[in-house]
C-alpha positions in Angstrom: 115.2 41.3 31.9 115.6 40.9 35.6 117.1 44.0 37.4 120.3 42.1 38.4 120.8 40.8 34.8 120.3 44.3 33.4 122.8 45.7 35.9 125.4 43.1 34.8 124.8 44.0 31.1 125.2 47.7 31.8 128.4 47.0 33.7 129.8 45.1 30.8 129.1 47.9 28.4 130.4 50.5 30.9 133.7 48.6 30.9 134.1 49.4 27.2 133.5 53.1 27.6 137.2 53.8 28.3 138.9 54.3 24.8 142.1 52.3 25.5 140.2 49.4 27.0 137.8 49.4 24.1 140.6 49.4 21.6 142.2 46.5 23.4 139.0 44.6 23.5 138.4 45.0 19.8 142.0 44.0 19.1 141.7 40.7 21.1 138.3 39.7 19.7 139.4 40.1 16.1 142.6 38.0 16.6 142.4 34.3 15.6 144.2 33.1 18.7 145.1 34.1 22.2 146.8 37.5 22.7 149.6 38.4 25.2 150.1 41.7 26.9 153.1 42.7 24.9 151.3 42.1 21.6 148.2 43.9 22.7 150.1 46.9 24.1 152.1 47.3 20.8 148.9 47.0 18.7 147.2 49.9 20.4 150.2 52.0 21.3 150.3 51.9 25.1 152.6 50.5 27.7 152.6 46.9 28.7 151.5 47.8 32.3 148.6 49.9 31.1 147.5 47.2 28.6 147.7 44.6 31.4 145.5 46.7 33.7 142.8 47.1 31.1 142.9 43.5 29.9 142.5 42.3 33.4 139.6 44.6 33.9 137.9 43.2 30.8 138.6 39.7 32.2 137.1 40.6 35.5 133.9 41.8 33.7 133.7 38.4 31.9 134.3 40.0 28.5 137.7 38.2 28.0 138.9 34.8 29.2 142.5 34.1 30.3 145.0 31.3 30.0 148.6 30.8 30.9 151.1 29.4 28.5 154.8 29.7 27.7 155.1 31.5 24.4 158.6 30.1 23.7 157.5 26.5 23.8 160.3 25.7 26.3 159.6 23.6 29.4 161.4 22.8 32.6 163.8 24.8 34.7 164.9 28.0 33.1 162.0 28.2 30.7 160.5 31.2 32.5 157.1 31.9 33.8 154.0 31.2 31.6 152.6 34.3 30.0 149.1 35.5 30.7 147.0 35.3 27.5 143.6 36.7 26.6 140.8 35.6 24.3 137.2 36.6 23.7 134.8 35.0 26.1 131.4 33.7 25.3 129.6 36.4 27.2 126.9 38.3 25.1 126.0 41.9 25.7 122.4 42.7 24.6 120.5 45.7 26.1 117.3 47.3 24.8 115.6 50.1 26.7 112.6 49.8 26.8 113.0 46.0 26.8 112.5 44.2 23.5 112.6 40.4 23.5 113.5 39.5 19.9 115.4 36.4 21.2 112.1 35.2 22.7 110.3 35.8 19.5 113.0 33.9 17.6 112.7 30.9 20.1 108.9 30.9 19.7 109.2 31.0 15.9 111.9 28.3 15.8 109.8 26.0 18.1 106.7 26.5 15.9 108.7 25.7 12.7 110.2 22.7 14.4 106.8 21.4 15.5 105.7 21.3 11.9 108.4 18.8 11.1 111.3 18.9 8.7 109.3 18.1 5.6 106.6 20.7 6.0 108.7 23.6 7.4 112.3 22.7 6.9 112.2 23.0 3.2 110.4 26.3 3.3 112.8 27.7 5.8 115.9 26.7 3.8 114.3 28.1 0.6 113.6 31.4 2.3 117.0 31.6 3.9 118.6 30.9 0.5 116.6 33.6 -1.2 117.5 36.2 1.4 121.2 35.1 1.1 121.0 35.5 -2.7 119.8 39.1 -2.2 122.7 39.8 0.2 125.1 38.3 -2.3 123.7 40.2 -5.2 124.1 43.5 -3.3 127.7 42.6 -2.5 128.2 41.7 -6.2 126.9 45.1 -7.3 129.3 46.8 -4.9 132.3 44.9 -6.3 132.3 46.7 -9.6 131.6 45.9 -13.3 134.2 43.1 -13.8 135.5 42.1 -10.3 138.3 39.7 -9.9 137.8 36.5 -7.9 139.9 38.0 -5.1 137.6 41.0 -5.0 134.5 38.8 -4.9 136.0 36.8 -2.0 136.5 40.0 -0.2 133.0 41.1 -1.0 131.5 37.9 0.3 133.5 38.2 3.5 132.3 41.8 3.9 128.7 40.7 3.4 129.1 37.9 5.9 130.8 40.2 8.4 127.9 42.7 8.1 125.5 39.8 9.2 127.6 39.0 12.2 129.5 35.9 11.1 133.0 37.3 11.7 134.7 35.6 8.7 138.4 34.9 8.6 140.3 33.5 5.6 142.6 30.5 6.3 144.3 28.1 4.0 141.7 26.6 1.7 138.7 28.0 3.5 136.8 30.9 5.0 136.0 30.2 8.7 133.1 31.9 10.5 134.1 32.8 14.0 130.6 33.6 15.2 127.1 32.3 14.7 124.6 35.2 14.8 121.9 32.8 15.9 123.9 31.1 18.7 121.1 31.6 21.3 118.9 29.2 19.3 121.5 26.5 18.6 121.1 24.7 21.9 117.3 24.1 21.4 117.2 24.0 17.6 120.6 23.0 16.3 119.5 21.1 13.2 117.1 23.9 12.3 119.6 26.7 12.8 122.5 24.9 11.1 120.3 24.1 8.1 119.2 27.8 7.9 122.8 29.0 8.2 124.0 26.7 5.4 121.1 27.7 3.1 121.6 31.4 3.8 125.4 31.3 3.1 124.8 29.2 0.0 122.6 32.0 -1.2 125.2 34.6 -0.5 127.8 32.7 -2.6 125.2 32.2 -5.4 124.1 35.8 -5.3 127.7 37.2 -5.5 128.5 34.6 -8.3 131.6 33.3 -6.7 133.0 30.2 -8.4 135.0 27.6 -6.6 133.6 28.5 -3.1 131.4 25.8 -1.4 129.7 26.3 1.9 129.7 23.1 3.9 128.6 22.0 7.4 131.8 21.8 9.5 131.0 22.4 13.2 133.8 23.6 15.4 133.6 24.6 19.1 133.0 28.3 19.5 132.4 28.8 15.7 129.5 28.8 13.2 128.6 25.4 12.0 129.3 26.4 8.4 132.7 26.8 6.6 133.3 27.9 3.1 135.8 25.7 1.2 137.9 27.4 -1.5 139.0 25.6 -4.5 142.5 26.8 -5.2 142.4 25.7 -8.8 139.5 28.1 -9.7 
């Protein structure tokens, strides 16, 4: 890592050292939408002014992004000033001392697999990913108890996916994955990575023995390419 890039990474981490700022950051990144100062202040138990100070510092460091929108939905004269809202940015913090370049190794491996072609390598990659996913799911099943309810299995699957960095959130009829743990590879190897993601998550669902939940490719900006559809009738 270049010295300047390393300094920027360290500065980003240093911004999270302050406990209130760190709490505000974690609150914002785990919310589904944008967060205003009032909401964030109430959530962590500080004043609005203090929350605004720390949120703006996080935005200055590139850890949060900002937008302005009227929360009331009103427009025109008398509608008031737009509120400043915060959401997680796409900035990634990754420091290893001494330096370890696992991302480079992943890029090399992905490029090698891609060079072999989808028939020769794609099938083996998906089978391997599914097998690993099944092990993750089976472990989650074992932690769910002797006769777990479907609700408990869904929670177990979400916990297992969260542990792998997918940041799952349950919505109506589906489980969305707010993060792709392999995002750095998507630009160069999108088809390969998305296929691996799908196979891995299919394996998790199979391993935890969760009926009525189907992983599907459903790309959305800023999210993992996979979503888990839930059959309400099961």
